[in-house]
N, CA, C and O atoms as a Tinker XYZ file with bonds, in Angstrom:
   420  protein
     1  N    113.258000   90.408000   99.257000    73     2
     2  CA   114.640000   90.877000   99.002000    64     1     3
     3  C    114.582000   92.410000   98.827000    63     2     4     5
     4  O    113.651000   92.954000   98.234000    81     3
     5  N    115.585000   93.058000   99.353000    73     3     6
     6  CA   115.661000   94.521000   99.230000    64     5     7
     7  C    116.507000   94.919000   98.028000    63     6     8     9
     8  O    117.108000   94.049000   97.397000    81     7
     9  N    116.574000   96.202000   97.692000    73     7    10
    10  CA   117.306000   96.678000   96.514000    64     9    11
    11  C    118.806000   96.414000   96.554000    63    10    12    13
    12  O    119.467000   96.395000   95.516000    81    11
    13  N    119.350000   96.206000   97.777000    73    11    14
    14  CA   120.777000   95.996000   97.920000    64    13    15
    15  C    121.201000   94.625000   97.409000    63    14    16    17
    16  O    122.352000   94.439000   97.014000    81    15
    17  N    120.276000   93.662000   97.415000    73    15    18
    18  CA   120.628000   92.305000   97.063000    64    17    19
    19  C    121.450000   91.607000   98.122000    63    18    20    21
    20  O    122.119000   90.612000   97.844000    81    19
    21  N    121.400000   92.128000   99.334000    73    19    22
    22  CA   122.202000   91.620000  100.441000    64    21    23
    23  C    121.286000   91.283000  101.605000    63    22    24    25
    24  O    120.451000   92.096000  101.999000    81    23
    25  N    121.442000   90.087000  102.154000    73    23    26
    26  CA   120.660000   89.660000  103.334000    64    25    27
    27  C    121.595000   89.392000  104.495000    63    26    28    29
    28  O    122.456000   88.517000  104.400000    81    27
    29  N    121.447000   90.128000  105.596000    73    27    30
    30  CA   122.323000   89.922000  106.730000    64    29    31
    31  C    122.041000   88.564000  107.428000    63    30    32    33
    32  O    120.923000   88.051000  107.377000    81    31
    33  N    123.053000   88.015000  108.060000    73    31    34
    34  CA   122.908000   86.766000  108.815000    64    33    35
    35  C    123.399000   87.012000  110.263000    63    34    36    37
    36  O    123.944000   88.072000  110.573000    81    35
    37  N    123.195000   86.028000  111.121000    73    35    38
    38  CA   123.612000   86.198000  112.530000    64    37    39
    39  C    122.778000   87.262000  113.197000    63    38    40    41
    40  O    121.566000   87.336000  112.999000    81    39
    41  N    123.424000   88.072000  113.977000    73    39    42
    42  CA   122.750000   89.162000  114.716000    64    41    43
    43  C    122.932000   90.518000  113.986000    63    42    44    45
    44  O    122.992000   91.567000  114.628000    81    43
    45  N    123.018000   90.483000  112.661000    73    43    46
    46  CA   123.307000   91.658000  111.886000    64    45    47
    47  C    122.050000   92.271000  111.258000    63    46    48    49
    48  O    121.040000   91.602000  111.040000    81    47
    49  N    122.157000   93.555000  110.985000    73    47    50
    50  CA   121.117000   94.313000  110.258000    64    49    51
    51  C    121.795000   95.117000  109.152000    63    50    52    53
    52  O    123.002000   95.349000  109.210000    81    51
    53  N    121.042000   95.537000  108.159000    73    51    54
    54  CA   121.542000   96.321000  107.072000    64    53    55
    55  C    120.815000   97.656000  107.058000    63    54    56    57
    56  O    119.585000   97.707000  107.053000    81    55
    57  N    121.600000   98.753000  107.053000    73    55    58
    58  CA   121.032000  100.112000  107.115000    64    57    59
    59  C    121.505000  100.875000  105.869000    63    58    60    61
    60  O    122.665000  100.774000  105.471000    81    59
    61  N    120.589000  101.637000  105.263000    73    59    62
    62  CA   120.974000  102.556000  104.205000    64    61    63
    63  C    121.181000  103.912000  104.889000    63    62    64    65
    64  O    120.208000  104.552000  105.289000    81    63
    65  N    122.438000  104.355000  105.029000    73    63    66
    66  CA   122.703000  105.595000  105.743000    64    65    67
    67  C    122.151000  106.815000  105.022000    63    66    68    69
    68  O    121.998000  106.840000  103.801000    81    67
    69  N    121.858000  107.824000  105.833000    73    67    70
    70  CA   121.381000  109.087000  105.325000    64    69    71
    71  C    122.438000  109.648000  104.371000    63    70    72    73
    72  O    123.637000  109.562000  104.640000    81    71
    73  N    121.983000  110.219000  103.260000    73    71    74
    74  CA   122.892000  110.805000  102.274000    64    73    75
    75  C    123.512000  112.097000  102.805000    63    74    76    77
    76  O    122.831000  112.947000  103.379000    81    75
    77  N    124.820000  112.217000  102.596000    73    75    78
    78  CA   125.519000  113.424000  102.994000    64    77    79
    79  C    125.389000  114.445000  101.866000    63    78    80    81
    80  O    125.628000  114.127000  100.701000    81    79
    81  N    125.012000  115.669000  102.218000    73    79    82
    82  CA   124.796000  116.715000  101.219000    64    81    83
    83  C    126.113000  117.102000  100.543000    63    82    84    85
    84  O    127.175000  117.089000  101.166000    81    83
    85  N    126.022000  117.446000   99.259000    73    83    86
    86  CA   127.196000  117.873000   98.514000    64    85    87
    87  C    127.340000  119.391000   98.520000    63    86    88    89
    88  O    128.420000  119.918000   98.252000    81    87
    89  N    126.239000  120.096000   98.828000    73    87    90
    90  CA   126.237000  121.560000   98.848000    64    89    91
    91  C    125.653000  122.026000  100.163000    63    90    92    93
    92  O    124.860000  121.322000  100.788000    81    91
    93  N    126.050000  123.222000  100.580000    73    91    94
    94  CA   125.453000  123.859000  101.759000    64    93    95
    95  C    124.076000  124.415000  101.371000    63    94    96    97
    96  O    123.713000  124.414000  100.195000    81    95
    97  N    123.332000  124.877000  102.337000    73    95    98
    98  CA   122.035000  125.470000  102.078000    64    97    99
    99  C    122.170000  126.698000  101.201000    63    98   100   101
   100  O    121.241000  127.050000  100.473000    81    99
   101  N    123.323000  127.356000  101.265000    73    99   102
   102  CA   123.578000  128.574000  100.470000    64   101   103
   103  C    124.089000  128.278000   99.075000    63   102   104   105
   104  O    124.309000  129.196000   98.286000    81   103
   105  N    124.283000  126.983000   98.758000    73   103   106
   106  CA   124.676000  126.615000   97.400000    64   105   107
   107  C    126.173000  126.390000   97.219000    63   106   108   109
   108  O    126.613000  126.115000   96.103000    81   107
   109  N    126.971000  126.500000   98.286000    73   107   110
   110  CA   128.390000  126.260000   98.187000    64   109   111
   111  C    128.695000  124.773000   98.233000    63   110   112   113
   112  O    128.089000  124.029000   99.005000    81   111
   113  N    129.652000  124.337000   97.387000    73   111   114
   114  CA   130.020000  122.931000   97.398000    64   113   115
   115  C    130.876000  122.624000   98.615000    63   114   116   117
   116  O    131.771000  123.391000   98.970000    81   115
   117  N    130.592000  121.495000   99.248000    73   115   118
   118  CA   131.340000  121.064000  100.433000    64   117   119
   119  C    132.613000  120.341000   99.948000    63   118   120   121
   120  O    132.530000  119.460000   99.092000    81   119
   121  N    133.777000  120.706000  100.485000    73   119   122
   122  CA   135.014000  120.072000  100.064000    64   121   123
   123  C    134.953000  118.527000  100.293000    63   122   124   125
   124  O    134.340000  118.051000  101.248000    81   123
   125  N    135.596000  117.791000   99.403000    73   123   126
   126  CA   135.571000  116.331000   99.437000    64   125   127
   127  C    136.061000  115.777000  100.771000    63   126   128   129
   128  O    135.512000  114.792000  101.263000    81   127
   129  N    137.068000  116.381000  101.355000    73   127   130
   130  CA   137.599000  115.886000  102.633000    64   129   131
   131  C    136.604000  116.055000  103.758000    63   130   132   133
   132  O    136.499000  115.178000  104.615000    81   131
   133  N    135.885000  117.133000  103.783000    73   131   134
   134  CA   134.847000  117.384000  104.797000    64   133   135
   135  C    133.684000  116.405000  104.583000    63   134   136   137
   136  O    133.156000  115.833000  105.536000    81   135
   137  N    133.301000  116.228000  103.328000    73   135   138
   138  CA   132.224000  115.307000  102.994000    64   137   139
   139  C    132.556000  113.900000  103.420000    63   138   140   141
   140  O    131.709000  113.198000  103.973000    81   139
   141  N    133.788000  113.475000  103.167000    73   139   142
   142  CA   134.247000  112.150000  103.560000    64   141   143
   143  C    134.175000  111.959000  105.078000    63   142   144   145
   144  O    133.730000  110.918000  105.561000    81   143
   145  N    134.612000  112.959000  105.809000    73   143   146
   146  CA   134.530000  112.917000  107.303000    64   145   147
   147  C    133.094000  112.825000  107.760000    63   146   148   149
   148  O    132.784000  112.056000  108.669000    81   147
   149  N    132.210000  113.595000  107.146000    73   147   150
   150  CA   130.772000  113.573000  107.516000    64   149   151
   151  C    130.134000  112.215000  107.205000    63   150   152   153
   152  O    129.235000  111.771000  107.920000    81   151
   153  N    130.601000  111.560000  106.139000    73   151   154
   154  CA   130.051000  110.242000  105.793000    64   153   155
   155  C    130.342000  109.199000  106.877000    63   154   156   157
   156  O    129.504000  108.348000  107.173000    81   155
   157  N    131.533000  109.278000  107.461000    73   155   158
   158  CA   131.898000  108.335000  108.518000    64   157   159
   159  C    131.275000  108.684000  109.841000    63   158   160   161
   160  O    131.192000  107.835000  110.729000    81   159
   161  N    130.831000  109.928000  109.996000    73   159   162
   162  CA   130.221000  110.366000  111.270000    64   161   163
   163  C    128.709000  110.241000  111.271000    63   162   164   165
   164  O    128.072000  110.576000  112.269000    81   163
   165  N    128.116000  109.771000  110.188000    73   163   166
   166  CA   126.647000  109.631000  110.125000    64   165   167
   167  C    126.152000  108.701000  111.236000    63   166   168   169
   168  O    126.811000  107.729000  111.605000    81   167
   169  N    124.999000  109.026000  111.739000    73   167   170
   170  CA   124.442000  108.192000  112.805000    64   169   171
   171  C    122.978000  107.861000  112.570000    63   170   172   173
   172  O    122.309000  107.377000  113.483000    81   171
   173  N    122.468000  108.104000  111.386000    73   171   174
   174  CA   121.061000  107.715000  111.133000    64   173   175
   175  C    120.890000  107.230000  109.718000    63   174   176   177
   176  O    121.650000  107.572000  108.812000    81   175
   177  N    119.860000  106.416000  109.561000    73   175   178
   178  CA   119.563000  105.850000  108.252000    64   177   179
   179  C    118.283000  105.044000  108.334000    63   178   180   181
   180  O    117.574000  105.089000  109.339000    81   179
   181  N    117.987000  104.298000  107.263000    73   179   182
   182  CA   116.782000  103.497000  107.183000    64   181   183
   183  C    117.161000  102.029000  107.262000    63   182   184   185
   184  O    118.046000  101.568000  106.541000    81   183
   185  N    116.493000  101.302000  108.135000    73   183   186
   186  CA   116.714000   99.866000  108.265000    64   185   187
   187  C    116.119000   99.170000  107.059000    63   186   188   189
   188  O    114.908000   99.242000  106.848000    81   187
   189  N    116.937000   98.495000  106.257000    73   187   190
   190  CA   116.458000   97.867000  105.017000    64   189   191
   191  C    116.391000   96.353000  105.087000    63   190   192   193
   192  O    115.660000   95.744000  104.304000    81   191
   193  N    117.119000   95.726000  105.987000    73   191   194
   194  CA   117.088000   94.277000  106.104000    64   193   195
   195  C    117.500000   93.868000  107.498000    63   194   196   197
   196  O    118.394000   94.472000  108.090000    81   195
   197  N    116.846000   92.833000  108.033000    73   195   198
   198  CA   117.097000   92.342000  109.400000    64   197   199
   199  C    117.257000   90.844000  109.348000    63   198   200   201
   200  O    116.421000   90.155000  108.765000    81   199
   201  N    118.314000   90.323000  109.945000    73   199   202
   202  CA   118.491000   88.899000  110.062000    64   201   203
   203  C    117.411000   88.302000  110.952000    63   202   204   205
   204  O    116.909000   88.992000  111.839000    81   203
   205  N    117.037000   87.044000  110.746000    73   203   206
   206  CA   116.041000   86.417000  111.620000    64   205   207
   207  C    116.500000   86.324000  113.069000    63   206   208   209
   208  O    115.670000   86.205000  113.971000    81   207
   209  N    117.806000   86.377000  113.307000    73   207   210
   210  CA   118.308000   86.306000  114.682000    64   209   211
   211  C    118.420000   87.685000  115.349000    63   210   212   213
   212  O    118.606000   87.763000  116.564000    81   211
   213  N    118.311000   88.751000  114.589000    73   211   214
   214  CA   118.472000   90.097000  115.151000    64   213   215
   215  C    117.311000   90.440000  116.070000    63   214   216   217
   216  O    116.165000   90.072000  115.815000    81   215
   217  N    117.630000   91.147000  117.135000    73   215   218
   218  CA   116.672000   91.630000  118.134000    64   217   219
   219  C    115.926000   90.533000  118.854000    63   218   220   221
   220  O    114.780000   90.721000  119.264000    81   219
   221  N    116.576000   89.369000  119.015000    73   219   222
   222  CA   115.927000   88.281000  119.767000    64   221   223
   223  C    116.726000   87.926000  121.040000    63   222   224   225
   224  O    116.537000   86.852000  121.612000    81   223
   225  N    117.604000   88.821000  121.470000    73   223   226
   226  CA   118.372000   88.611000  122.674000    64   225   227
   227  C    117.410000   88.317000  123.842000    63   226   228   229
   228  O    116.411000   89.015000  124.014000    81   227
   229  N    117.718000   87.282000  124.640000    73   227   230
   230  CA   116.817000   86.959000  125.769000    64   229   231
   231  C    116.668000   88.091000  126.797000    63   230   232   233
   232  O    115.704000   88.099000  127.562000    81   231
   233  N    117.606000   89.042000  126.826000    73   231   234
   234  CA   117.533000   90.159000  127.739000    64   233   235
   235  C    116.574000   91.270000  127.247000    63   234   236   237
   236  O    116.242000   92.192000  127.993000    81   235
   237  N    116.145000   91.159000  125.991000    73   235   238
   238  CA   115.259000   92.159000  125.417000    64   237   239
   239  C    113.903000   92.074000  126.113000    63   238   240   241
   240  O    113.297000   91.003000  126.138000    81   239
   241  N    113.419000   93.164000  126.673000    73   239   242
   242  CA   112.107000   93.123000  127.374000    64   241   243
   243  C    110.994000   92.694000  126.393000    63   242   244   245
   244  O    110.935000   93.162000  125.256000    81   243
   245  N    110.139000   91.815000  126.855000    73   243   246
   246  CA   109.071000   91.264000  125.993000    64   245   247
   247  C    108.128000   92.347000  125.466000    63   246   248   249
   248  O    107.605000   92.224000  124.359000    81   247
   249  N    107.907000   93.408000  126.254000    73   247   250
   250  CA   106.978000   94.449000  125.818000    64   249   251
   251  C    107.622000   95.608000  125.054000    63   250   252   253
   252  O    106.932000   96.531000  124.621000    81   251
   253  N    108.955000   95.555000  124.889000    73   251   254
   254  CA   109.677000   96.605000  124.198000    64   253   255
   255  C    109.534000   96.440000  122.667000    63   254   256   257
   256  O    109.679000   95.331000  122.153000    81   255
   257  N    109.259000   97.513000  121.958000    73   255   258
   258  CA   109.149000   97.403000  120.476000    64   257   259
   259  C    110.520000   97.077000  119.867000    63   258   260   261
   260  O    111.559000   97.481000  120.388000    81   259
   261  N    110.497000   96.357000  118.783000    73   259   262
   262  CA   111.738000   95.997000  118.080000    64   261   263
   263  C    111.786000   96.773000  116.769000    63   262   264   265
   264  O    110.768000   96.896000  116.087000    81   263
   265  N    112.938000   97.288000  116.414000    73   263   266
   266  CA   113.032000   97.966000  115.133000    64   265   267
   267  C    112.658000   97.021000  114.001000    63   266   268   269
   268  O    112.893000   95.815000  114.075000    81   267
   269  N    112.056000   97.605000  112.926000    73   267   270
   270  CA   111.617000   96.785000  111.805000    64   269   271
   271  C    112.040000   97.474000  110.518000    63   270   272   273
   272  O    112.340000   98.667000  110.490000    81   271
   273  N    112.053000   96.695000  109.472000    73   271   274
   274  CA   112.433000   97.207000  108.146000    64   273   275
   275  C    111.554000   98.424000  107.824000    63   274   276   277
   276  O    110.335000   98.407000  107.995000    81   275
   277  N    112.228000   99.477000  107.351000    73   275   278
   278  CA   111.523000  100.731000  107.002000    64   277   279
   279  C    111.639000  101.802000  108.065000    63   278   280   281
   280  O    111.394000  102.976000  107.790000    81   279
   281  N    112.016000  101.409000  109.303000    73   279   282
   282  CA   112.211000  102.361000  110.392000    64   281   283
   283  C    113.422000  103.226000  110.124000    63   282   284   285
   284  O    114.435000  102.752000  109.609000    81   283
   285  N    113.316000  104.509000  110.477000    73   283   286
   286  CA   114.502000  105.399000  110.493000    64   285   287
   287  C    115.139000  105.230000  111.847000    63   286   288   289
   288  O    114.523000  105.502000  112.878000    81   287
   289  N    116.394000  104.774000  111.839000    73   287   290
   290  CA   117.068000  104.408000  113.086000    64   289   291
   291  C    118.301000  105.265000  113.343000    63   290   292   293
   292  O    118.913000  105.821000  112.431000    81   291
   293  N    118.635000  105.343000  114.631000    73   291   294
   294  CA   119.834000  106.018000  115.127000    64   293   295
   295  C    120.783000  104.913000  115.548000    63   294   296   297
   296  O    120.390000  103.984000  116.254000    81   295
   297  N    122.021000  105.009000  115.120000    73   295   298
   298  CA   122.988000  103.944000  115.488000    64   297   299
   299  C    124.294000  104.535000  115.983000    63   298   300   301
   300  O    124.600000  105.709000  115.774000    81   299
   301  N    125.046000  103.683000  116.643000    73   299   302
   302  CA   126.316000  104.100000  117.217000    64   301   303
   303  C    127.318000  104.422000  116.104000    63   302   304   305
   304  O    127.378000  103.726000  115.091000    81   303
   305  N    128.091000  105.469000  116.303000    73   303   306
   306  CA   129.072000  105.908000  115.345000    64   305   307
   307  C    130.202000  104.893000  115.242000    63   306   308   309
   308  O    130.623000  104.327000  116.251000    81   307
   309  N    130.701000  104.657000  114.018000    73   307   310
   310  CA   131.862000  103.798000  113.769000    64   309   311
   311  C    131.605000  102.334000  114.122000    63   310   312   313
   312  O    132.558000  101.619000  114.430000    81   311
   313  N    130.365000  101.861000  114.089000    73   311   314
   314  CA   130.061000  100.490000  114.481000    64   313   315
   315  C    129.622000   99.651000  113.279000    63   314   316   317
   316  O    128.959000   98.632000  113.473000    81   315
   317  N    129.961000  100.033000  112.058000    73   315   318
   318  CA   129.456000   99.326000  110.889000    64   317   319
   319  C    130.544000   99.099000  109.857000    63   318   320   321
   320  O    131.592000   99.744000  109.869000    81   319
   321  N    130.262000   98.169000  108.970000    73   319   322
   322  CA   131.104000   97.900000  107.795000    64   321   323
   323  C    130.317000   98.310000  106.583000    63   322   324   325
   324  O    129.138000   97.974000  106.465000    81   323
   325  N    130.948000   99.035000  105.675000    73   323   326
   326  CA   130.239000   99.472000  104.475000    64   325   327
   327  C    130.247000   98.364000  103.448000    63   326   328   329
   328  O    131.274000   97.722000  103.229000    81   327
   329  N    129.110000   98.133000  102.815000    73   327   330
   330  CA   128.999000   97.182000  101.721000    64   329   331
   331  C    128.295000   97.884000  100.557000    63   330   332   333
   332  O    127.406000   98.711000  100.764000    81   331
   333  N    128.693000   97.553000   99.371000    73   331   334
   334  CA   128.073000   98.151000   98.179000    64   333   335
   335  C    126.968000   97.219000   97.716000    63   334   336   337
   336  O    127.194000   96.024000   97.524000    81   335
   337  N    125.783000   97.761000   97.538000    73   335   338
   338  CA   124.647000   96.975000   97.122000    64   337   339
   339  C    124.634000   96.703000   95.663000    63   338   340   341
   340  O    125.366000   97.327000   94.895000    81   339
   341  N    123.779000   95.745000   95.257000    73   339   342
   342  CA   123.616000   95.448000   93.841000    64   341   343
   343  C    123.192000   96.694000   93.080000    63   342   344   345
   344  O    123.534000   96.851000   91.908000    81   343
   345  N    122.451000   97.580000   93.734000    73   343   346
   346  CA   121.983000   98.819000   93.110000    64   345   347
   347  C    123.031000   99.896000   93.055000    63   346   348   349
   348  O    122.760000  100.993000   92.568000    81   347
   349  N    124.257000   99.607000   93.555000    73   347   350
   350  CA   125.373000  100.544000   93.523000    64   349   351
   351  C    125.424000  101.487000   94.707000    63   350   352   353
   352  O    126.392000  102.234000   94.851000    81   351
   353  N    124.410000  101.474000   95.559000    73   351   354
   354  CA   124.346000  102.351000   96.745000    64   353   355
   355  C    125.149000  101.760000   97.891000    63   354   356   357
   356  O    125.285000  100.542000   98.005000    81   355
   357  N    125.693000  102.658000   98.761000    73   355   358
   358  CA   126.381000  102.154000   99.958000    64   357   359
   359  C    125.378000  101.785000  101.041000    63   358   360   361
   360  O    124.381000  102.478000  101.245000    81   359
   361  N    125.654000  100.695000  101.723000    73   359   362
   362  CA   124.863000  100.227000  102.849000    64   361   363
   363  C    125.803000   99.931000  103.982000    63   362   364   365
   364  O    126.979000   99.657000  103.746000    81   363
   365  N    125.319000   99.978000  105.219000    73   363   366
   366  CA   126.113000   99.661000  106.368000    64   365   367
   367  C    125.590000   98.400000  107.032000    63   366   368   369
   368  O    124.409000   98.296000  107.360000    81   367
   369  N    126.493000   97.438000  107.225000    73   367   370
   370  CA   126.162000   96.201000  107.918000    64   369   371
   371  C    126.677000   96.378000  109.351000    63   370   372   373
   372  O    127.833000   96.732000  109.582000    81   371
   373  N    125.761000   96.115000  110.316000    73   371   374
   374  CA   126.122000   96.318000  111.711000    64   373   375
   375  C    125.398000   95.324000  112.609000    63   374   376   377
   376  O    124.406000   94.723000  112.196000    81   375
   377  N    125.879000   95.149000  113.815000    73   375   378
   378  CA   125.238000   94.318000  114.811000    64   377   379
   379  C    123.893000   94.960000  115.244000    63   378   380   381
   380  O    123.772000   96.185000  115.268000    81   379
   381  N    122.930000   94.158000  115.570000    73   379   382
   382  CA   121.641000   94.685000  116.011000    64   381   383
   383  C    121.783000   95.575000  117.251000    63   382   384   385
   384  O    121.015000   96.521000  117.429000    81   383
   385  N    122.760000   95.273000  118.103000    73   383   386
   386  CA   122.961000   96.082000  119.316000    64   385   387
   387  C    123.521000   97.470000  119.008000    63   386   388   389
   388  O    123.555000   98.325000  119.893000    81   387
   389  N    123.960000   97.711000  117.769000    73   387   390
   390  CA   124.426000   99.047000  117.384000    64   389   391
   391  C    123.290000  100.029000  117.161000    63   390   392   393
   392  O    123.495000  101.243000  117.161000    81   391
   393  N    122.072000   99.486000  116.970000    73   391   394
   394  CA   120.891000  100.350000  116.805000    64   393   395
   395  C    120.527000  100.863000  118.190000    63   394   396   397
   396  O    120.151000  100.093000  119.074000    81   395
   397  N    120.645000  102.190000  118.367000    73   395   398
   398  CA   120.414000  102.763000  119.682000    64   397   399
   399  C    118.998000  103.308000  119.843000    63   398   400   401
   400  O    118.555000  103.542000  120.968000    81   399
   401  N    118.277000  103.516000  118.731000    73   399   402
   402  CA   116.910000  104.037000  118.836000    64   401   403
   403  C    116.237000  104.128000  117.509000    63   402   404   405
   404  O    116.874000  103.995000  116.464000    81   403
   405  N    114.938000  104.356000  117.541000    73   403   406
   406  CA   114.114000  104.502000  116.354000    64   405   407
   407  C    113.464000  105.867000  116.428000    63   406   408   409
   408  O    112.898000  106.243000  117.455000    81   407
   409  N    113.548000  106.613000  115.323000    73   407   410
   410  CA   112.929000  107.910000  115.250000    64   409   411
   411  C    111.415000  107.813000  115.128000    63   410   412   413
   412  O    110.904000  106.925000  114.446000    81   411
   413  N    110.700000  108.710000  115.777000    73   411   414
   414  CA   109.253000  108.804000  115.599000    64   413   415
   415  C    108.990000  109.775000  114.461000    63   414   416   417
   416  O    108.956000  110.987000  114.671000    81   415
   417  N    108.808000  109.257000  113.273000    73   415   418
   418  CA   108.588000  110.131000  112.113000    64   417   419
   419  C    107.101000  110.353000  111.882000    63   418   420
   420  O    106.720000  111.062000  110.950000    81   419
């Protein structure tokens, strides 16, 4: 079980999105309206939970790597529903097909 206390079902995955900064590099506070817009435009985060059915589409090439828990992933914008975890943090629930790539960290 992950810190969110949430386990996705079906073809869903759970991602902890990258945190949006509250200040600029120069120390200025970012206005709440701009911060809110940036939160919805995020496109990367850490994969924290994967349903047993996720990434098993028969069209998936057998030799292609599948994203796994702990991977930093890139996902399609506006393709998720926000859920609040047991730990109070925001998480995004999305279809496995919304994951567009995995970063090489």
